[in-house]
C-alpha positions as CSV (number, residue, x, y, z in Angstrom):
1,L,31.4,-64.3,16.0
2,A,31.6,-61.3,16.4
3,T,34.6,-60.7,16.7
4,Q,35.5,-62.5,13.9
5,P,37.5,-59.6,10.7
6,A,35.9,-60.4,7.7
7,S,35.1,-57.9,4.3
8,G,32.3,-58.0,3.9
9,K,29.4,-58.0,5.8
10,K,28.2,-60.1,8.6
11,V,24.5,-60.7,9.2
12,L,23.6,-62.5,12.4
13,L,20.4,-64.6,11.2
14,V,19.2,-66.9,14.8
15,G,16.6,-69.4,14.6
16,M,15.2,-71.4,17.2
17,E,11.6,-72.7,18.0
18,R,8.5,-71.3,19.3
19,G,9.2,-73.7,22.5
20,T,12.0,-71.9,23.4
21,L,12.1,-70.9,26.6
22,H,11.7,-67.4,26.7
23,W,13.0,-66.5,23.8
24,P,11.8,-62.9,23.0
25,E,13.5,-61.7,25.8
26,K,17.1,-64.0,24.0
27,M,17.0,-62.0,20.9
28,R,16.8,-58.6,23.3
29,E,19.7,-59.5,24.4
30,I,21.6,-60.5,21.8
31,E,20.2,-57.5,19.9
32,M,21.8,-55.4,23.1
33,R,24.6,-57.1,23.3
34,F,25.9,-57.1,19.9
35,K,24.1,-54.4,18.4
36,G,26.6,-52.5,16.0
37,R,28.9,-55.4,15.0
38,F,26.8,-56.9,13.0
39,S,25.3,-55.2,9.2
40,D,22.0,-57.0,11.2
41,I,20.3,-59.5,13.2
42,L,17.3,-60.6,12.5
43,H,15.6,-63.6,14.0
44,T,12.9,-67.0,13.4
45,V,10.6,-68.4,15.5
46,H,9.6,-71.2,13.6
47,D,6.7,-74.7,14.7
48,L,8.4,-78.1,14.5
49,R,6.8,-80.2,12.1
50,V,5.0,-83.1,12.0
51,G,7.7,-85.4,13.4
52,E,10.6,-82.7,12.9
53,I,13.0,-83.2,15.8
54,P,14.0,-79.9,18.5
55,G,16.6,-78.8,16.9
56,T,20.1,-78.2,15.0
57,A,18.3,-79.2,12.1
58,S,15.3,-77.2,12.3
59,N,16.1,-74.0,12.9
60,H,19.5,-74.7,10.6
61,F,16.3,-74.9,8.0
62,E,14.3,-72.0,9.0
63,T,17.3,-70.1,8.6
64,Q,17.6,-71.3,5.3
65,I,14.1,-69.5,4.2
66,A,14.2,-67.1,5.9
67,A,17.8,-65.9,4.4
68,R,16.0,-66.7,0.8
69,K,13.6,-63.8,1.2
70,H,16.1,-61.4,3.0
71,F,19.0,-61.3,0.1
72,H,18.1,-60.4,-2.6
73,D,20.9,-61.4,-4.6
74,K,22.0,-64.4,-3.1
75,S,25.2,-64.7,-5.2
76,N,27.3,-63.4,-2.9
77,V,26.5,-64.5,0.5
78,I,28.6,-67.0,1.8
79,L,25.9,-68.4,4.8
80,S,27.6,-70.4,7.7
81,K,25.5,-71.7,10.7
82,F,27.1,-72.3,14.1
83,D,25.5,-73.4,16.8
84,C,25.7,-70.8,20.3
85,N,28.2,-73.4,22.2
86,M,30.9,-73.1,19.7
87,K,34.2,-71.2,20.5
88,L,36.3,-69.9,17.0
89,A,39.8,-70.3,17.0
90,G,41.8,-67.3,14.4
91,P,40.0,-65.6,11.5
92,L,38.2,-68.3,9.8
93,L,35.5,-66.4,8.1
94,Q,38.3,-64.1,6.5
95,Q,39.6,-67.6,5.0
96,I,35.8,-68.6,4.0
97,E,36.6,-65.4,2.3
98,V,40.1,-66.0,0.9
99,V,38.6,-69.4,-0.8
100,W,35.9,-68.3,-1.6
101,C,37.0,-65.0,-3.9
102,S,39.6,-67.2,-5.8
103,L,36.5,-69.3,-6.6
104,S,34.5,-68.5,-10.4
105,E,30.7,-67.9,-9.9
106,T,29.9,-71.9,-11.2
107,Q,32.2,-72.8,-8.2
108,R,31.1,-70.0,-5.7
109,H,27.8,-71.9,-6.8
110,S,28.8,-75.2,-5.5
111,V,32.3,-75.2,-2.4
112,S,31.1,-76.7,1.2
113,F,33.9,-75.2,3.8
114,M,34.4,-77.8,6.5
115,P,36.6,-76.3,9.7
116,N,39.5,-79.2,10.5
117,V,38.7,-80.1,14.2
118,V,40.9,-81.6,17.0
119,W,38.6,-81.6,20.1
120,S,34.9,-81.4,20.5
121,G,35.0,-79.7,24.4
122,G,35.0,-76.3,24.9
123,V,38.4,-75.9,27.2
124,P,41.6,-73.9,25.6
125,D,43.8,-75.6,24.5
126,S,45.9,-73.6,27.1
127,Q,44.5,-76.0,29.9
128,R,44.3,-79.3,28.2
129,P,47.4,-82.2,30.2
130,I,49.3,-83.8,27.7
131,L,47.5,-86.7,27.1
132,E,44.4,-85.2,26.6
133,W,46.3,-83.7,23.7
134,C,47.6,-86.6,22.4
135,F,44.7,-89.4,22.7
136,S,41.8,-86.7,22.7
137,P,41.3,-87.0,18.3
138,V,41.9,-91.2,18.7
139,I,39.3,-91.7,21.6
140,G,36.9,-89.4,19.9
141,A,37.1,-91.8,16.8
142,A,36.7,-94.0,18.9
143,L,33.7,-94.0,20.5
144,Q,31.8,-92.2,17.4
145,Y,31.4,-89.1,19.0
146,P,30.1,-86.0,17.1
147,E,32.6,-83.6,16.2
148,Y,32.1,-79.9,16.0
149,P,31.7,-80.0,12.1
150,M,28.4,-81.5,12.3
151,A,27.5,-78.5,14.2
152,F,29.4,-75.8,11.1
153,V,27.9,-75.7,7.8
154,S,28.9,-72.9,5.0
155,G,28.6,-73.1,1.6
156,S,27.1,-70.7,-1.2
157,L,23.4,-69.2,-0.3
158,S,22.8,-70.0,-3.8
159,G,23.3,-73.6,-3.4
160,V,21.5,-74.7,-0.8
161,L,18.9,-73.2,-1.6
162,A,19.1,-74.5,-5.6
């Protein structure tokens, strides 16, 4: 994400549960490694509510609340959520910005972006055998394997908070 080119400002907002092991050290490491690569690096650490499941959903919710407080003008903020183990291919942020800039303010309020995904593994395509290239999308769908779009959501901050 740090190397993704973007015309607008990039703010990194990290969300994690208070029970995350060594979260202060993890945040210091993130701030040290990525200082200067983002306009701002923010984080939120939260306690799970009764019945809440640890992980993506609770972290995403808490970062939305933090974004709501951080950004004064929410009408021109694209909120994108990525899991820490995701790998982005191509200029995803630039592609999102191109579409965003082509929309009216009303359209922006309800827009969502989802990438096209072929498979969920962390191995580069150049290292995949030809059979995997052919059968991976079918096998993933047949097994109802959770693809990365489940871990990627992007859209208008004002629309998310509405």
